[in-house]
C-alpha positions as CSV (number, residue, x, y, z in Angstrom):
1,X,8.5,-9.2,-15.1
2,X,5.0,-9.0,-16.3
3,X,3.6,-5.4,-16.7
4,X,0.5,-3.7,-15.5
5,X,-0.9,-0.3,-16.2
6,X,-1.2,2.7,-13.8
7,X,-2.3,5.9,-15.5
8,X,0.1,6.4,-18.4
9,X,2.7,4.1,-17.0
10,X,3.4,0.4,-17.6
11,X,4.9,-0.9,-14.4
12,X,6.0,-4.2,-12.9
13,X,3.1,-6.4,-11.9
14,X,4.4,-6.3,-8.3
15,X,5.7,-3.0,-7.0
16,X,7.6,-2.2,-3.8
17,X,5.9,-0.6,-0.8
18,X,8.7,1.3,0.8
19,X,7.0,2.2,4.2
20,X,8.6,-0.4,6.4
21,X,12.1,0.8,5.4
22,X,11.5,3.8,7.7
23,X,8.2,3.3,9.6
24,X,5.5,1.2,11.2
25,X,6.7,-2.3,12.1
26,X,9.0,-1.7,15.0
27,X,12.7,-0.7,14.5
28,X,13.3,-0.2,10.8
29,X,16.3,-1.5,9.0
30,X,19.4,0.6,8.8
31,X,19.8,3.1,5.9
32,X,22.4,0.8,4.4
33,X,20.1,-2.2,4.5
34,X,17.3,0.0,3.0
35,X,19.6,1.0,0.2
36,X,20.4,-2.7,-0.5
37,X,16.6,-3.5,-0.7
38,X,15.9,-0.6,-3.0
39,X,18.7,-1.4,-5.4
40,X,17.9,-5.1,-5.4
41,X,14.3,-4.3,-6.4
42,X,15.5,-2.1,-9.2
43,X,17.9,-4.7,-10.5
44,X,15.1,-7.4,-10.3
45,X,12.8,-5.4,-12.5
46,X,10.6,-3.6,-10.1
47,X,9.5,-0.4,-11.7
48,X,6.9,0.9,-9.2
49,X,8.3,2.4,-5.9
50,X,5.7,3.7,-3.4
51,X,6.4,6.0,-0.6
52,X,4.7,8.9,1.3
53,X,5.5,12.1,3.2
54,X,4.2,10.4,6.3
55,X,6.6,7.5,6.3
56,X,9.2,8.2,8.9
57,X,8.0,11.8,8.8
58,X,9.9,12.4,5.6
59,X,12.8,9.9,6.2
60,X,11.4,7.4,3.6
61,X,11.3,9.9,0.8
62,X,14.7,11.1,1.8
63,X,16.1,7.6,1.6
64,X,14.5,7.0,-1.8
65,X,15.9,10.3,-3.1
66,X,19.4,9.5,-1.9
67,X,19.4,6.0,-3.3
68,X,17.3,6.1,-6.5
69,X,17.5,9.7,-7.8
70,X,20.4,8.7,-10.1
71,X,18.2,5.9,-11.6
72,X,15.1,8.1,-11.9
73,X,14.4,7.3,-15.5
74,X,14.2,3.5,-14.7
75,X,11.1,3.5,-12.5
76,X,7.6,5.0,-11.8
77,X,7.7,7.0,-8.5
78,X,4.6,7.2,-6.4
79,X,4.2,9.3,-3.2
80,X,1.4,10.7,-1.1
81,X,0.4,14.0,0.6
82,X,-2.5,15.2,2.7
83,X,-1.2,13.3,5.7
84,X,2.2,14.2,7.1
85,X,4.2,14.8,10.3
86,X,3.7,18.3,11.8
87,X,5.9,19.7,14.6
88,X,4.2,20.5,17.8
89,X,5.6,21.6,21.2
90,X,5.7,18.0,22.4
91,X,7.0,16.4,19.2
92,X,6.1,15.5,15.6
93,X,2.6,14.2,15.1
94,X,0.6,12.7,12.2
95,X,-1.9,15.2,10.8
96,X,-4.5,14.7,8.1
97,X,-4.9,17.9,6.2
98,X,-6.4,18.1,2.7
99,X,-6.6,21.9,2.3
100,X,-5.2,22.9,-1.1
101,X,-2.4,25.0,0.4
102,X,-1.3,22.1,2.5
103,X,-1.3,19.7,-0.5
104,X,0.8,22.1,-2.5
105,X,3.3,22.4,0.4
106,X,3.4,18.6,0.9
107,X,4.2,18.1,-2.7
108,X,7.0,20.7,-2.8
109,X,8.5,19.2,0.3
110,X,8.3,15.7,-1.2
111,X,9.9,16.8,-4.4
112,X,12.9,18.1,-2.5
113,X,13.3,15.0,-0.4
114,X,12.9,12.7,-3.4
115,X,15.4,14.8,-5.4
116,X,13.2,14.9,-8.5
117,X,11.3,17.5,-10.5
118,X,8.2,15.4,-10.9
119,X,6.2,12.7,-9.0
120,X,4.7,10.2,-11.4
121,X,1.7,9.2,-9.3
122,X,0.7,11.5,-6.4
123,X,-1.9,10.2,-4.0
124,X,-4.2,12.0,-1.4
125,X,-3.1,9.8,1.5
126,X,-6.4,10.3,3.4
127,X,-9.5,12.3,2.5
128,X,-9.7,15.1,5.0
129,X,-13.4,15.0,5.6
130,X,-13.4,18.7,6.7
131,X,-12.5,19.5,3.1
132,X,-14.5,18.7,0.0
133,X,-12.9,16.0,-2.0
134,X,-13.3,18.2,-5.0
135,X,-11.2,20.9,-3.5
136,X,-8.3,18.5,-2.5
137,X,-8.4,16.9,-6.0
138,X,-8.6,20.3,-7.6
139,X,-5.3,21.3,-5.9
140,X,-3.7,18.0,-7.1
141,X,-5.0,18.7,-10.6
142,X,-3.2,22.1,-10.4
143,X,0.0,20.2,-9.6
144,X,-0.4,18.2,-12.8
145,X,-0.9,21.4,-14.8
146,X,2.2,22.9,-13.2
147,X,4.3,19.8,-14.2
148,X,5.0,18.7,-10.7
149,X,2.9,15.6,-10.8
150,X,2.0,13.4,-13.8
151,X,-1.0,11.5,-12.5
152,X,-3.1,11.5,-9.3
153,X,-4.5,8.9,-7.1
154,X,-6.5,8.4,-3.9
155,X,-5.9,6.2,-0.8
156,X,-8.5,4.5,1.3
157,X,-11.6,6.0,-0.3
158,X,-15.1,4.7,-1.1
159,X,-16.5,4.2,-4.6
160,X,-18.7,7.2,-4.2
161,X,-15.8,9.5,-3.2
162,X,-13.7,8.1,-6.1
163,X,-16.4,9.0,-8.6
164,X,-16.7,12.5,-7.2
165,X,-13.0,13.0,-7.5
166,X,-12.8,11.5,-11.0
167,X,-15.3,14.1,-12.1
168,X,-12.8,16.8,-11.2
169,X,-9.7,15.1,-12.7
170,X,-8.9,11.6,-14.0
171,X,-7.9,9.3,-11.1
172,X,-5.1,7.0,-12.2
173,X,-5.1,4.8,-9.1
174,X,-6.7,4.0,-5.8
175,X,-4.6,2.5,-3.1
176,X,-6.2,0.5,-0.3
177,X,-5.5,-2.5,1.9
178,X,-6.4,-5.7,0.1
179,X,-5.5,-9.3,0.8
180,X,-7.2,-12.6,1.4
181,X,-8.0,-11.4,4.9
182,X,-9.0,-7.9,4.0
183,X,-11.7,-8.2,1.3
184,X,-13.4,-4.8,1.7
185,X,-12.4,-3.5,-1.8
186,X,-14.7,-6.3,-3.3
187,X,-17.7,-4.4,-1.9
188,X,-17.5,-1.6,-4.5
189,X,-14.3,0.2,-5.0
190,X,-12.5,-2.5,-7.0
191,X,-15.3,-2.5,-9.6
192,X,-15.4,1.3,-9.6
193,X,-11.7,1.4,-10.5
194,X,-12.3,-1.0,-13.3
195,X,-15.2,1.1,-14.6
196,X,-13.2,4.4,-14.7
197,X,-9.9,2.7,-15.9
198,X,-8.0,3.2,-12.6
199,X,-5.4,0.8,-11.3
200,X,-6.1,-0.7,-7.9
201,X,-2.9,-0.7,-5.8
202,X,-3.1,-3.2,-3.0
203,X,-1.1,-2.4,0.1
204,X,-0.5,-4.9,2.9
205,X,-1.0,-7.7,0.4
206,X,0.4,-10.4,2.8
207,X,-1.8,-9.3,5.7
208,X,0.8,-7.3,7.5
209,X,3.0,-10.4,7.7
210,X,0.3,-12.8,8.8
211,X,0.2,-14.7,5.5
212,X,4.0,-15.4,5.7
213,X,6.0,-17.9,7.7
214,X,7.8,-15.3,9.7
215,X,5.3,-13.3,11.7
216,X,6.3,-13.1,15.4
217,X,4.1,-14.0,18.2
218,X,2.1,-10.8,19.0
219,X,3.6,-10.7,22.5
220,X,7.0,-10.0,20.9
221,X,5.9,-7.0,18.8
222,X,7.7,-3.8,19.6
223,X,5.6,-1.2,21.4
224,X,5.6,1.1,18.5
225,X,4.6,-1.6,16.0
226,X,1.4,-0.4,14.4
227,X,-0.1,-3.9,14.6
228,X,-0.3,-3.6,18.4
229,X,-3.3,-1.2,17.9
230,X,-5.0,-3.4,15.3
231,X,-7.8,-5.6,16.6
232,X,-6.8,-8.7,14.5
233,X,-3.5,-8.8,16.4
234,X,-5.1,-8.5,19.9
235,X,-4.1,-11.7,21.7
236,X,-7.5,-13.4,21.7
237,X,-8.3,-12.5,18.1
238,X,-4.8,-13.4,16.9
239,X,-5.1,-16.8,18.6
240,X,-8.3,-17.5,16.6
241,X,-6.7,-16.3,13.4
242,X,-3.7,-18.5,13.8
243,X,-6.0,-21.5,13.3
244,X,-6.2,-20.4,9.6
245,X,-2.5,-20.8,9.0
246,X,-1.9,-24.6,9.0
247,X,-4.5,-25.2,6.2
248,X,-3.3,-22.1,4.4
249,X,0.3,-23.3,4.4
250,X,-1.0,-26.6,3.2
251,X,-2.5,-24.9,0.2
252,X,0.8,-23.1,-0.5
253,X,2.5,-26.4,-0.5
254,X,-0.1,-27.7,-2.9
255,X,0.7,-24.8,-5.2
256,X,4.4,-25.4,-4.8
257,X,5.1,-21.9,-3.4
258,X,5.7,-20.1,-0.2
259,X,2.7,-18.6,1.8
260,X,3.7,-15.1,0.9
261,X,3.9,-16.0,-2.8
262,X,0.5,-17.6,-2.6
263,X,-1.1,-14.4,-1.1
264,X,0.5,-12.2,-3.9
265,X,-0.4,-14.6,-6.7
266,X,-4.1,-14.7,-5.5
267,X,-4.2,-10.9,-5.9
268,X,-2.6,-11.0,-9.4
269,X,-5.2,-13.6,-10.4
270,X,-8.1,-11.5,-9.1
271,X,-8.1,-8.9,-11.9
272,X,-5.6,-7.4,-14.3
273,X,-5.9,-3.9,-12.9
274,X,-4.6,-4.9,-9.4
275,X,-1.0,-4.2,-8.5
276,X,0.2,-5.4,-5.2
277,X,3.0,-3.5,-3.4
278,X,4.4,-5.7,-0.7
279,X,7.1,-4.2,1.6
280,X,10.1,-5.8,3.2
281,X,13.4,-4.9,4.8
282,X,15.1,-8.1,3.5
283,X,16.6,-8.7,0.0
284,X,15.8,-12.4,0.5
285,X,12.1,-11.7,1.2
286,X,12.0,-9.3,-1.7
287,X,13.2,-12.0,-4.1
288,X,10.6,-14.4,-2.7
289,X,7.8,-11.9,-3.2
290,X,8.7,-11.2,-6.8
291,X,8.6,-14.9,-7.6
292,X,4.8,-14.7,-7.2
293,X,4.5,-13.0,-10.6
294,X,5.4,-16.4,-12.3
295,X,2.8,-18.5,-10.4
296,X,-0.2,-19.9,-12.1
297,X,-3.1,-21.0,-9.8
298,X,-6.0,-23.1,-11.0
299,X,-9.6,-22.2,-10.3
300,X,-9.9,-25.0,-7.8
301,X,-7.1,-23.8,-5.6
302,X,-8.4,-20.2,-5.8
303,X,-11.8,-21.3,-4.6
304,X,-10.2,-23.2,-1.7
305,X,-8.3,-20.1,-0.7
306,X,-11.3,-17.8,-0.7
307,X,-13.4,-20.3,1.2
308,X,-10.6,-20.6,3.9
309,X,-9.8,-17.0,4.4
310,X,-12.4,-14.3,4.0
311,X,-14.3,-11.6,6.0
312,X,-16.4,-14.3,7.7
313,X,-13.5,-16.5,8.9
314,X,-11.1,-13.7,10.1
315,X,-11.5,-12.5,13.6
316,X,-11.4,-8.8,14.4
317,X,-11.7,-5.6,12.4
318,X,-8.7,-4.4,10.4
319,X,-8.5,-1.0,12.2
320,X,-9.2,0.4,15.6
321,X,-12.2,2.7,16.0
322,X,-10.0,5.8,15.7
323,X,-8.2,4.6,12.6
324,X,-11.4,3.4,11.0
325,X,-12.9,6.9,11.5
326,X,-10.1,8.3,9.4
327,X,-10.8,6.3,6.3
328,X,-13.6,6.5,3.8
329,X,-13.8,2.9,2.6
330,X,-16.7,0.5,2.6
331,X,-16.1,-1.9,5.5
332,X,-17.3,-5.4,6.4
333,X,-18.3,-5.8,10.0
334,X,-16.6,-8.9,11.6
């Protein structure tokens, strides 16, 4: 597979986002199925695996450690801290905490679950706005100096925050949602990454399943599926967005590929420092996604795509008001 650069690492142009093997989109696949997907990705040439302490409240890192620790030299491992599950009297809850002592503990816990001595790229999962970004990044820089982390990244931050962080320690990557239907990185952070030499890691590159053939009707989503709280998947908004799919699928047919492959190929064509990390619980879908790396799209088709699906044509914001308050990214109003 083609290679792209993230910090000191040369990785596959398409990585694997591991979140949905344990978390987020209804009932996750079994551990056995998760193992099949991880090993199939490794065998297919994927060399960037992305996880987080939050995913499955540690279960995702545990799965990756159990399956991939013996193959550790074959891939670049990315994980995230600063947002994790915390035990309360009424159960485990997600908590954003960017204090230096918490980041250090998150990293130590992740190293144990991942069964590794070092994490290649360690992200601050969310900027805790009660803590100066310089303090959180300073703690992450200490982890680099201690040999527990090789490079650091940030997730869902603005260009201004990125530059403040980069002044403390080089930032190897920024991870933010980016796809045809979420174009916010184009406001500022994508260019800021290029300027400082950071990779831009695009999560949810197929629009949380929307830009695929297989997205279920929103009425069939499981109650705990995170899309049920996202405005774009509210029934009225979703009905409006569905009108984009027939012409989009026609463009995929014109390109000779599947809808998911078209979404990923569009990202790969946008800039050489972009690395999409689609996630899947299916080996078949994994192989489909990886096929996007071989596609070549002409300028005319790219222009048609961007005219069809963009911040003006998509109905609904990407996050609820609560979730939007937790990120630091520049946002389009839709």
